[in-house]
Structures are given as structure tokens and as C-alpha cells.
N, C-alpha and C positions, 0 to 999 in steps of 0.2 A: 484516430477517433476525433471527430469534431462535435460541436454542440448539437448538431442535427441527428447524430447517431444515438441509438438507444443502447443502454448499457446492459450487457449480459452478466447478470449477477453470478451465474455459474462459474465464470472465469475467476472470481475471487476465491473459489474453493481450491484453486491450484496454487495459491500463495502459501509458502512455508512460513513458520513462525517469525523468522528473522525478517522476511520481506514484509510481513504484517507490521512488525515493530517500526520498520523504516517508513512504511506508508502512513502509519498513524502519526509519527513524528512530523512527516511532511505536511500532513493535514493541519498540524498545529503551527505551520509556517516557520519551522525550524530550518536553519541552514544545514548543509552537509557537515560542516565542522561541529555544529552543536549536536547533531544527531550522533556523529562519531563519538564525541565526548560522553553523551548521555548513555549510549549503548555499549561503550567500551569497544569500539570498532575503529579501524583505520578509516580515513576519509575515502580511500580507494574502495574499501569494502562497501561503504554506504553507496558509492557511485555504482558499483557492480549490482547491488541489490536493486537500486533504482532502475537500472537497465533491464534486469530480469522482470521486475514488476511491469515495466513498459511492454516487454515482449508478451507476457502472460495476459495483460489487459488490452493488448493491441493499441498501445499509445507510443508513438514514435518520438524519441528524444527524452532525456532526463528532465529537461526544464518543463516539458509538457506534462510529464508525470507529476512533478511538483505542483504545477498549476492545477491539474486535475484534482489532486489530493486536497489542496486548499479550497477549491471551488465546491467540492463534494464531501466535505468533512462530515456532515450529519449522516448522509447516506452511507458513507464508509463505516462510521461507528455502528450504525444499525446492522449492516451486513456482517460486520465483525462479531457483534453480539449474537446474531442468529447462528453463525457458523460455530461459535464457541458453545452455544446452548445445544446445538444438534450433536456436536461431538461429545459433550458431556452426557447427553441422553443416551447415546449409543453405548457408552461405557457402563451405564447402569443396568 
């Protein structure tokens, strides 16, 4: 995915909670080590989640996933809120 591509918001619905937590930390410009410490994961697990996020969002490479997250922080937070609200409303 490059800057000229449009983002398909529906792809975010495929992320599992751990992937969301990693993506949100990446958007805060945290390193893999910081994310691992914050989420009580191994650094390898963080890297694996980053790879899975990239596959689901069609972003090649962990460094590009991190760059994408930092560059699109506001949008990511909005999508996360929308997804959480829609899941909460489905439970009601």
C-alpha cells in the first residue's frame, strides 16, 4: 500500500484484539521492545503481530506497518472506536 492507495476500512475488522493493541502502540511511535514490555509480550510476538497486521491491511514489511500506524494515528483511533461501538451495540 502506498500513499496513492485508498484505505479499505473493512480490513480493520479482521484484526484481533492483540493486533489492535500492537497497532495502537505503534501509532504512538513505540518501539517493539516498548510494546513488548507494555503488553507483557515477547519482542518476537510483537513482530509476529506486526507481520499479521501487515498481511491483513496489505502492507508489506513490519517497518512499513509501523510507519503507516504513525502516519495514520487519528484515522486508526477513529476506526477502532467505530469497531468497538459496533461490537458493543451488537451485544445489546
